[in-house]
PABAFI-549098 format. One record per residue: residue in one letter; residue number from 1; x, y, z of N, C-alpha, C in turn. Coordinates in steps of 0.02 Angstrom, whole numbers, plus 50000, padded with zeros to 5 digits. Layout:
REM residues N
{r:A | k:NUM | n.x:X | n.y:Y | n.z:Z | ca.x:X | ca.y:Y | ca.z:Z | c.x:X | c.y:Y | c.z:Z}
...
***
This chain:
REM residues 77
{r:M | k:1 | n.x:55256 | n.y:54543 | n.z:54344 | ca.x:55249 | ca.y:54593 | ca.z:54382 | c.x:55185 | c.y:54595 | c.z:54393}
{r:L | k:2 | n.x:55134 | n.y:54589 | n.z:54362 | ca.x:55065 | ca.y:54574 | ca.z:54362 | c.x:55031 | c.y:54502 | c.z:54392}
{r:G | k:3 | n.x:55053 | n.y:54462 | n.z:54350 | ca.x:55033 | ca.y:54418 | ca.z:54297 | c.x:54941 | c.y:54416 | c.z:54281}
{r:A | k:4 | n.x:54943 | n.y:54470 | n.z:54240 | ca.x:54871 | ca.y:54477 | ca.z:54193 | c.x:54894 | c.y:54485 | c.z:54136}
{r:R | k:5 | n.x:54850 | n.y:54435 | n.z:54084 | ca.x:54861 | ca.y:54482 | ca.z:54031 | c.x:54862 | c.y:54566 | c.z:54000}
{r:I | k:6 | n.x:54873 | n.y:54592 | n.z:53967 | ca.x:54880 | ca.y:54664 | ca.z:53973 | c.x:54867 | c.y:54677 | c.z:53885}
{r:E | k:7 | n.x:54823 | n.y:54732 | n.z:53903 | ca.x:54776 | ca.y:54732 | ca.z:53831 | c.x:54799 | c.y:54786 | c.z:53784}
{r:R | k:8 | n.x:54856 | n.y:54837 | n.z:53733 | ca.x:54848 | ca.y:54890 | ca.z:53741 | c.x:54802 | c.y:54924 | c.z:53648}
{r:V | k:9 | n.x:54783 | n.y:54941 | n.z:53668 | ca.x:54722 | ca.y:55009 | ca.z:53651 | c.x:54766 | c.y:55019 | c.z:53582}
{r:R | k:10 | n.x:54747 | n.y:55041 | n.z:53527 | ca.x:54742 | ca.y:55061 | ca.z:53463 | c.x:54801 | c.y:55141 | c.z:53493}
{r:R | k:11 | n.x:54766 | n.y:55185 | n.z:53521 | ca.x:54785 | ca.y:55267 | ca.z:53520 | c.x:54782 | c.y:55268 | c.z:53630}
{r:P | k:12 | n.x:54818 | n.y:55215 | n.z:53644 | ca.x:54842 | ca.y:55207 | ca.z:53742 | c.x:54836 | c.y:55284 | c.z:53766}
{r:Q | k:13 | n.x:54868 | n.y:55331 | n.z:53747 | ca.x:54852 | ca.y:55415 | ca.z:53742 | c.x:54796 | c.y:55427 | c.z:53780}
{r:D | k:14 | n.x:54745 | n.y:55415 | n.z:53751 | ca.x:54664 | ca.y:55446 | ca.z:53745 | c.x:54659 | c.y:55392 | c.z:53781}
{r:S | k:15 | n.x:54645 | n.y:55333 | n.z:53811 | ca.x:54604 | ca.y:55280 | ca.z:53830 | c.x:54566 | c.y:55311 | c.z:53889}
{r:G | k:16 | n.x:54609 | n.y:55358 | n.z:53953 | ca.x:54576 | ca.y:55376 | ca.z:54002 | c.x:54512 | c.y:55429 | c.z:53971}
{r:A | k:17 | n.x:54535 | n.y:55477 | n.z:53947 | ca.x:54460 | ca.y:55488 | ca.z:53913 | c.x:54405 | c.y:55444 | c.z:53882}
{r:V | k:18 | n.x:54427 | n.y:55407 | n.z:53847 | ca.x:54382 | ca.y:55363 | ca.z:53788 | c.x:54345 | c.y:55310 | c.z:53838}
{r:G | k:19 | n.x:54391 | n.y:55290 | n.z:53889 | ca.x:54347 | ca.y:55256 | ca.z:53936 | c.x:54326 | c.y:55284 | c.z:53984}
{r:C | k:20 | n.x:54324 | n.y:55354 | n.z:53991 | ca.x:54269 | ca.y:55396 | ca.z:54025 | c.x:54196 | c.y:55397 | c.z:53978}
{r:A | k:21 | n.x:54191 | n.y:55449 | n.z:53928 | ca.x:54180 | ca.y:55419 | ca.z:53862 | c.x:54120 | c.y:55348 | c.z:53860}
{r:L | k:22 | n.x:54155 | n.y:55290 | n.z:53854 | ca.x:54102 | ca.y:55242 | ca.z:53827 | c.x:54056 | c.y:55216 | c.z:53877}
{r:T | k:23 | n.x:54086 | n.y:55226 | n.z:53962 | ca.x:54063 | ca.y:55227 | ca.z:54027 | c.x:53998 | c.y:55264 | c.z:54023}
{r:V | k:24 | n.x:54006 | n.y:55323 | n.z:54020 | ca.x:53938 | ca.y:55373 | ca.z:53982 | c.x:53913 | c.y:55346 | c.z:53956}
{r:A | k:25 | n.x:53905 | n.y:55325 | n.z:53900 | ca.x:53869 | ca.y:55274 | ca.z:53848 | c.x:53833 | c.y:55209 | c.z:53853}
{r:V | k:26 | n.x:53873 | n.y:55190 | n.z:53883 | ca.x:53868 | ca.y:55141 | ca.z:53925 | c.x:53759 | c.y:55148 | c.z:53968}
{r:A | k:27 | n.x:53809 | n.y:55200 | n.z:54021 | ca.x:53753 | ca.y:55210 | ca.z:54061 | c.x:53676 | c.y:55275 | c.z:54041}
{r:L | k:28 | n.x:53723 | n.y:55295 | n.z:53978 | ca.x:53648 | ca.y:55337 | ca.z:53945 | c.x:53601 | c.y:55273 | c.z:53919}
{r:G | k:29 | n.x:53616 | n.y:55232 | n.z:53915 | ca.x:53562 | ca.y:55199 | ca.z:53883 | c.x:53607 | c.y:55197 | c.z:53798}
{r:D | k:30 | n.x:53679 | n.y:55216 | n.z:53776 | ca.x:53683 | ca.y:55214 | ca.z:53716 | c.x:53728 | c.y:55139 | c.z:53693}
{r:L | k:31 | n.x:53745 | n.y:55115 | n.z:53733 | ca.x:53787 | ca.y:55062 | ca.z:53728 | c.x:53752 | c.y:54988 | c.z:53781}
{r:P | k:32 | n.x:53737 | n.y:54959 | n.z:53751 | ca.x:53697 | ca.y:54898 | ca.z:53798 | c.x:53702 | c.y:54883 | c.z:53829}
{r:S | k:33 | n.x:53786 | n.y:54849 | n.z:53846 | ca.x:53818 | ca.y:54877 | ca.z:53942 | c.x:53925 | c.y:54864 | c.z:53905}
{r:M | k:34 | n.x:53935 | n.y:54853 | n.z:53980 | ca.x:54001 | ca.y:54844 | ca.z:53970 | c.x:54036 | c.y:54792 | c.z:53957}
{r:A | k:35 | n.x:53994 | n.y:54760 | n.z:53928 | ca.x:54024 | ca.y:54696 | ca.z:53886 | c.x:54030 | c.y:54689 | c.z:53804}
{r:A | k:36 | n.x:53986 | n.y:54747 | n.z:53782 | ca.x:53968 | ca.y:54780 | ca.z:53730 | c.x:54039 | c.y:54800 | c.z:53693}
{r:L | k:37 | n.x:54076 | n.y:54839 | n.z:53756 | ca.x:54135 | ca.y:54880 | ca.z:53699 | c.x:54186 | c.y:54838 | c.z:53709}
{r:R | k:38 | n.x:54165 | n.y:54762 | n.z:53718 | ca.x:54216 | ca.y:54731 | ca.z:53654 | c.x:54250 | c.y:54758 | c.z:53576}
{r:N | k:39 | n.x:54159 | n.y:54762 | n.z:53564 | ca.x:54162 | ca.y:54802 | ca.z:53510 | c.x:54132 | c.y:54850 | c.z:53485}
{r:V | k:40 | n.x:54171 | n.y:54899 | n.z:53518 | ca.x:54188 | ca.y:54956 | ca.z:53516 | c.x:54270 | c.y:54978 | c.z:53542}
{r:V | k:41 | n.x:54306 | n.y:54958 | n.z:53562 | ca.x:54381 | ca.y:54975 | ca.z:53569 | c.x:54427 | c.y:54907 | c.z:53558}
{r:H | k:42 | n.x:54461 | n.y:54965 | n.z:53508 | ca.x:54501 | ca.y:54931 | ca.z:53448 | c.x:54570 | c.y:54904 | c.z:53497}
{r:V | k:43 | n.x:54586 | n.y:54828 | n.z:53509 | ca.x:54661 | ca.y:54804 | ca.z:53554 | c.x:54716 | c.y:54775 | c.z:53487}
{r:E | k:44 | n.x:54754 | n.y:54845 | n.z:53515 | ca.x:54817 | ca.y:54822 | ca.z:53455 | c.x:54898 | c.y:54777 | c.z:53480}
{r:E | k:45 | n.x:54883 | n.y:54765 | n.z:53518 | ca.x:54948 | ca.y:54689 | ca.z:53542 | c.x:54900 | c.y:54670 | c.z:53610}
{r:T | k:46 | n.x:54912 | n.y:54618 | n.z:53637 | ca.x:54941 | ca.y:54574 | ca.z:53705 | c.x:54980 | c.y:54538 | c.z:53714}
{r:F | k:47 | n.x:54993 | n.y:54572 | n.z:53782 | ca.x:55066 | ca.y:54566 | ca.z:53834 | c.x:55016 | c.y:54483 | c.z:53883}
{r:T | k:48 | n.x:55066 | n.y:54439 | n.z:53896 | ca.x:55046 | ca.y:54391 | ca.z:53916 | c.x:55117 | c.y:54379 | c.z:53970}
{r:P | k:49 | n.x:55088 | n.y:54404 | n.z:54016 | ca.x:55191 | ca.y:54356 | ca.z:54087 | c.x:55183 | c.y:54279 | c.z:54053}
{r:Q | k:50 | n.x:55267 | n.y:54280 | n.z:54061 | ca.x:55304 | ca.y:54240 | ca.z:54045 | c.x:55320 | c.y:54178 | c.z:54113}
{r:A | k:51 | n.x:55290 | n.y:54132 | n.z:54147 | ca.x:55287 | ca.y:54121 | ca.z:54198 | c.x:55391 | c.y:54122 | c.z:54227}
{r:E | k:52 | n.x:55411 | n.y:54092 | n.z:54147 | ca.x:55482 | ca.y:54084 | ca.z:54146 | c.x:55517 | c.y:54138 | c.z:54195}
{r:H | k:53 | n.x:55496 | n.y:54183 | n.z:54185 | ca.x:55536 | ca.y:54265 | ca.z:54185 | c.x:55514 | c.y:54305 | c.z:54242}
{r:R | k:54 | n.x:55461 | n.y:54247 | n.z:54270 | ca.x:55414 | ca.y:54280 | ca.z:54349 | c.x:55495 | c.y:54329 | c.z:54419}
{r:A | k:55 | n.x:55551 | n.y:54284 | n.z:54401 | ca.x:55596 | ca.y:54320 | ca.z:54449 | c.x:55636 | c.y:54379 | c.z:54401}
{r:T | k:56 | n.x:55652 | n.y:54367 | n.z:54389 | ca.x:55650 | ca.y:54431 | ca.z:54322 | c.x:55623 | c.y:54509 | c.z:54336}
{r:Y | k:57 | n.x:55545 | n.y:54483 | n.z:54324 | ca.x:55488 | ca.y:54503 | ca.z:54329 | c.x:55478 | c.y:54553 | c.z:54417}
{r:D | k:58 | n.x:55511 | n.y:54517 | n.z:54467 | ca.x:55509 | ca.y:54540 | ca.z:54508 | c.x:55544 | c.y:54608 | c.z:54536}
{r:R | k:59 | n.x:55607 | n.y:54566 | n.z:54495 | ca.x:55683 | ca.y:54594 | ca.z:54511 | c.x:55658 | c.y:54683 | c.z:54508}
{r:L | k:60 | n.x:55647 | n.y:54711 | n.z:54419 | ca.x:55655 | ca.y:54739 | ca.z:54396 | c.x:55585 | c.y:54772 | c.z:54451}
{r:A | k:61 | n.x:55533 | n.y:54745 | n.z:54458 | ca.x:55469 | ca.y:54776 | ca.z:54507 | c.x:55498 | c.y:54841 | c.z:54574}
{r:H | k:62 | n.x:55558 | n.y:54765 | n.z:54595 | ca.x:55580 | ca.y:54804 | ca.z:54667 | c.x:55609 | c.y:54848 | c.z:54644}
{r:A | k:63 | n.x:55659 | n.y:54844 | n.z:54592 | ca.x:55732 | ca.y:54896 | ca.z:54590 | c.x:55671 | c.y:54968 | c.z:54543}
{r:L | k:64 | n.x:55611 | n.y:54959 | n.z:54540 | ca.x:55567 | ca.y:55016 | ca.z:54519 | c.x:55548 | c.y:55051 | c.z:54588}
{r:R | k:65 | n.x:55520 | n.y:55020 | n.z:54618 | ca.x:55478 | ca.y:55035 | ca.z:54679 | c.x:55556 | c.y:55068 | c.z:54721}
{r:R | k:66 | n.x:55624 | n.y:55065 | n.z:54709 | ca.x:55671 | ca.y:55092 | ca.z:54740 | c.x:55689 | c.y:55164 | c.z:54731}
{r:I | k:67 | n.x:55669 | n.y:55159 | n.z:54640 | ca.x:55723 | ca.y:55212 | ca.z:54629 | c.x:55643 | c.y:55245 | c.z:54617}
{r:Q | k:68 | n.x:55588 | n.y:55246 | n.z:54612 | ca.x:55517 | ca.y:55290 | ca.z:54620 | c.x:55538 | c.y:55353 | c.z:54652}
{r:P | k:69 | n.x:55534 | n.y:55357 | n.z:54719 | ca.x:55564 | ca.y:55430 | ca.z:54769 | c.x:55606 | c.y:55484 | c.z:54710}
{r:A | k:70 | n.x:55674 | n.y:55455 | n.z:54674 | ca.x:55696 | ca.y:55504 | ca.z:54651 | c.x:55675 | c.y:55514 | c.z:54596}
{r:L | k:71 | n.x:55606 | n.y:55483 | n.z:54569 | ca.x:55602 | ca.y:55511 | ca.z:54492 | c.x:55522 | c.y:55546 | c.z:54493}
{r:S | k:72 | n.x:55509 | n.y:55560 | n.z:54564 | ca.x:55449 | ca.y:55589 | ca.z:54557 | c.x:55421 | c.y:55671 | c.z:54560}
{r:G | k:73 | n.x:55500 | n.y:55675 | n.z:54527 | ca.x:55508 | ca.y:55786 | ca.z:54530 | c.x:55512 | c.y:55769 | c.z:54445}
{r:V | k:74 | n.x:55536 | n.y:55730 | n.z:54401 | ca.x:55552 | ca.y:55725 | ca.z:54354 | c.x:55501 | c.y:55683 | c.z:54310}
{r:A | k:75 | n.x:55458 | n.y:55639 | n.z:54326 | ca.x:55429 | ca.y:55609 | ca.z:54287 | c.x:55351 | c.y:55542 | c.z:54327}
{r:R | k:76 | n.x:55317 | n.y:55546 | n.z:54294 | ca.x:55267 | ca.y:55530 | ca.z:54311 | c.x:55230 | c.y:55449 | c.z:54341}
{r:I | k:77 | n.x:55275 | n.y:55375 | n.z:54359 | ca.x:55274 | ca.y:55338 | ca.z:54360 | c.x:55213 | c.y:55299 | c.z:54395}
***
């Protein structure tokens, strides 16, 4: 779908808040750089797209875009 490697962190439900806090830590100088976050953020699993499945990814993405409006009142996608 995206054609990019995806890394899942240890507690993905907290990733937005943790990302904000770490960005502030870099801005305040508590962490030296954004690159230093690799030493702080723990990646639990990495997903790499498989080129041979590209047609399937594209078909599923198209289906999701078609049903998204119907799901808007039920789920956040």
